[in-house]
ZAMARGU-4260 file (C-alpha; in steps of 0.2 Angstrom, whole numbers, plus 5000, padded with zeros to 4 digits):
<rodrens>
0) 4935/5007/5048 | 4944/5012/5032 | 4932/5005/5020 | 4917/5015/5027 | 4928/5031/5027
5) 4932/5028/5009 | 4914/5027/5005 | 4909/5042/5015 | 4923/5053/5007 | 4917/5047/4990
10) 4900/5052/4993 | 4906/5069/5000 | 4916/5071/4984 | 4901/5068/4973 | 4891/5081/4983
15) 4905/5093/4981 | 4906/5089/4962 | 4924/5085/4964 | 4926/5073/4949 | 4944/5069/4951
20) 4943/5065/4969 | 4926/5055/4966 | 4934/5045/4952 | 4950/5041/4962 | 4940/5035/4978
25) 4928/5026/4967 | 4942/5016/4960 | 4948/5012/4977 | 4931/5007/4983 | 4927/4996/4968
30) 4945/4987/4969 | 4942/4984/4988 | 4925/4976/4984 | 4932/4966/4970 | 4946/4959/4981
35) 4934/4955/4995 | 4923/4945/4984 | 4938/4936/4977 | 4943/4932/4994 | 4926/4926/5000
40) 4923/4940/5013 | 4911/4950/5003 | 4901/4957/5019 | 4916/4959/5030 | 4930/4970/5021
45) 4944/4971/5033 | 4956/4986/5036 | 4971/4975/5031 | 4962/4971/5014 | 4959/4989/5011
50) 4977/4994/5015 | 4983/4981/5004 | 4972/4987/4989 | 4977/5005/4992 | 4996/5000/4992
55) 4993/4990/4976 | 4983/5005/4968 | 4997/5017/4973 | 5010/5006/4965 | 5000/5005/4949
60) 4997/5023/4947 | 5015/5027/4951 | 5020/5015/4936 | 5008/5025/4925 | 5015/5041/4930
65) 5033/5035/4927 | 5029/5028/4910 | 5018/5042/4904 | 5026/5052/4889 | 5031/5070/4893
70) 5020/5075/4878 | 5005/5070/4888 | 5004/5083/4901 | 4985/5081/4904 | 4988/5062/4908
75) 5002/5066/4919 | 4992/5079/4929 | 4977/5066/4931 | 4989/5052/4937 | 4998/5064/4949
80) 4981/5070/4956 | 4975/5052/4958 | 4992/5047/4966 | 4991/5061/4979 | 4973/5056/4984
85) 4978/5038/4986 | 4993/5044/4997 | 4980/5052/5009 | 4973/5035/5013 | 4989/5025/5012
90) 4993/5016/5029 | 5008/5022/5038 | 5024/5013/5034 | 5037/5008/5047 | 5053/5017/5047
95) 5070/5008/5044 | 5074/5010/5062 | 5057/5002/5067 | 5060/4988/5055 | 5077/4984/5062
100) 5071/4984/5080 | 5057/4972/5075 | 5069/4960/5066 | 5081/4960/5080 | 5068/4957/5093
105) 5058/4944/5083 | 5071/4935/5073 | 5088/4935/5082 | 5091/4917/5080 | 5089/4918/5061
110) 5101/4934/5061 | 5113/4923/5070 | 5113/4910/5056 | 5115/4924/5043 | 5102/4916/5033
115) 5094/4931/5023 | 5082/4920/5013 | 5074/4913/5028 | 5074/4930/5037 | 5066/4938/5022
120) 5052/4925/5021 | 5048/4926/5039 | 5049/4945/5040 | 5038/4948/5024 | 5024/4937/5031
125) 5024/4948/5047 | 5026/4965/5040 | 5016/4964/5024 | 5007/4980/5021 | 5016/4988/5036
130) 5033/4991/5028 | 5041/4993/5011 | 5049/4977/5004 | 5064/4987/4998 | 5068/4994/5015
135) 5065/4977/5023 | 5077/4969/5010 | 5090/4983/5014 | 5089/4980/5033 | 5090/4961/5031
140) 5105/4963/5020 | 5114/4974/5033 | 5110/4962/5047 | 5115/4946/5038 | 5133/4953/5034
</rodrens>
């Protein structure tokens, strides 16, 4: 399970005295624990929850990287290192072709109605954490034309 892997890798980073990696993994572990407590599943941290937290943290550090002033090269390097480490643990996202095939197979009736809002609502529930919302939106837009 992904949560145990995060914990083992964090311990390995501590033993190797890799402070940057340890800090990044520690942030993921604590965010996952906090989310599990908030959702009432403290003892049973699911892989779906961990994936969701990883994606959230990637988005957060990407925003930090994008808004960091050019004069702060030290911060940019720290954010980039953290971003790269988070990417190692990110769940594999579906490609545009896989998303289109999934939508055509599961929601052909909604496509026929050309109701993009209903299509997005249903697809986002099924593919949350498995595909990028922007890519899903582009595919839905194209299919509902």
